[in-house]
N, C-alpha and C positions, 0 to 999 in steps of 0.2 A: 693022303699024307706022305707017302714015299715020293710022289712027284713034287710036292711042296718041299719036302726037306732036300731034294735034289737041287731045285732051282735056288732055294736059299743057300745051300753051300757053295753053288756056283758063283753066285753074286758076292758072297763074302770072300771066296777065294781072289776075286778079281780085286776086291777093294784092298784086302790085306797085302796084295801083291803091290798095288800102286799107292795105296794109302792117301787118295786125294780127297776123298770126302770127309774122312775122320779128322785128318789134320787141318784141312780148311775151317771145319765146324769148330773143333776144338780152339783153334788159334783165334778165329774172329770172335767167338764168345768170350774168351779170355781178354781179349783186347777191349771188347765193350765193357766188361767189368772193371778194367783198369782205369779206362777213360771216366766212367761213372764215379769211380773212388777218387780221382783226381778232381773232378768236378765239385763233389761235395765238400771238399776241403779236409785237411788231416785233423784226426782227433774228433770228429763228429759222429755221434751214435745216430743210427737209423731206427725209427720205429719198426716194429715187425711188418706191418702193411707195407711200408715204403720198401724194406728190405725184400719183401716177396716180389713186389714189381720190378725192382732191379734185376732180381734173378730170373725172371720170366721174360723180360726183354732179352737178356743175354742168349737164353736158351731158346726162345722161339726164332729169333734172327739167325742164330747159328743153325739151326735145324732146317731152315729154308734153303741154305746152301746144299745140303746133302740130298734134299728131295729132288732137286733137278737133274741130278746125275744119274740117278738110277734109270730113268727111262731115256734120258739123252744118250747114254751108251748104247742101248739097244736100237735106238733110232739112226745112229750115226753108221753103224755096220750093217743095217738092215735085218737085224736079228729078231726084231719083233715079228716080221712076217713068218719067221721060221717057228717062232714059238706058236703062233697061232695056227700053224698047219700041224703041230706036234700033237702027241695024244694027250698033252696037258691041257685042260679046259681054261678057258680064261678067268674063271673064278680061282682055279689053282695059281695062274700066274699073278693074280692080284693079291692072293694070301701070301705068297713068297715074297713078292716086292713090298708089301706092308711090313712083313717080319724084318726084313733086311733094314728098311727105315727106322723101324723100332729098335733094332739092334744098334744101328749107327748113333741114334739120339741118346741110347744108354750109355754107350761108350764115351761119347763126348760129355755127357753129364758127369761121368765117373771123375773127370778132370774138373770140370767147371764148378762143380758144387764145393769142392775141397778149396778151389780159389775163391769162391764166393765167400766162405766163412773165414778164410785169411783175411779178406779185405774188409768184410762188413759183419762179421760175427761178434763184434765186441757188443756186449750188451743183450743178445739174443739168448733167450731161455731154451729154446728148442736146438737140437743138434742136427746133423745131417741124416740120421736114421729116422728122424720124425718126418722127413720130407718124402720118403720112399712111397708111401700110398698114394699122394698126389702126383708125385712124379710118373708113377707107373701109369695111372689112369689117363692123365692128361697126354702122355707119349702114346698111348695105345689109340686114343681118339685122333690125335694130331696126325700120326702115321697112316691111319686108315683114311682121312680125308685128303692128307697130302698125296698118298699114292694115286688116288683117283684123279685129282687135279693136276699132278705132274704129268699124268698120261694124256690129258687134254693139252696141256701147254707145250709138251714135247715135241708135237707136230707142227707148232708155228715158228715163225722166224725169230720171235722176241719172246722166247720161253722164259728167259730169266726175269723179264718184266712182267709177263703175264701171270706166272705162278703166284707171286705175292698179292698181285691185284685180286685174283680169284680166292686165295686161301684166307687172307686175313679177316674178311667179313664173315666168312663161314666159320671160322673158330674163335671169333670174339666171345660168344657166351662161354666157351670152354675155358678161355683165358680169364675171364673175369672170375668164374668160379675157382680156377686154379690160385689165382692171387689172393682171393679170401681164405681158401683151405691152407694154402702155405703160409699165410700171415698168422693165422691160428696155430700152426704147428711151431713157427718159430718163436710165437709168443708162450709156448709151453702148454697149451691147451692139450687135454687127453684126447685120446682117438675116438672115445665115445662122443664127445662134444662136436668133433669134426664130420661125423657121419652124415647129417643132413647137408653137407656140401660135398661129400665124397660120392654120395648115391647119385646125384645128378651127373657128376663127372662120369661114373660108370654108364649111365644112361646115354649120354652123349657119345660115348665110345662105341656102345653097341649100335646106335643109330647110324653113325659114321661108317662103322664097318658093314653093316647090313646094306646101307646105300651103295657103298663102294663095290661090294661083291656083286649086287644086282645091276648096277650100271656100266660096270667095267667092261662088259663084252661089246656094248654098244659103242662106247667111247673108243676103245682101241681099235675096233674094226672101222669106225669112221675116220680115225687119225691116220 
């Protein structure tokens, strides 16, 4: 865990120094929300299910921007080879990178969720705090799957194009459950009624994390 913490802090220091990923993720997500708000027309209220879909479109597309940078930076400077010969195991590197991606997603969502409620919150019974369980579970699964696939695509010439092509089909069940759970939360349903949706989200997160941890050594060495 000390090595995970060391790598995690190292990546965050680099990110906070340059602010490339968080700024681009937040700006792009907010821009998507503004465009969708303009497209629906002023004064129109969205149903909770439609509003949940709008939110996750902005969150998912903005999160993909941050995923590609985590390993691209290591590949550009040849640092990935140094990580592989360091005392840190590949599983340790995967865990640290996944936590970095999770942190970047949470930081961007700290801005996107308030923007979403300002633009689309009229008539919604649930508030921002009602979205916390589904956001945390989806972010965990998304960051685990995205970290593995970003390592796969980072070694290619077209990594910006390849990553979404590989990632979106894999996370489709996760997003479908997330939209339903978020729609229920925005409709004001209590947490106990949302458990049948939140439990599969947690299961998908565990599966993605376990698969990423086990497959990452082979992916990064082949890359």
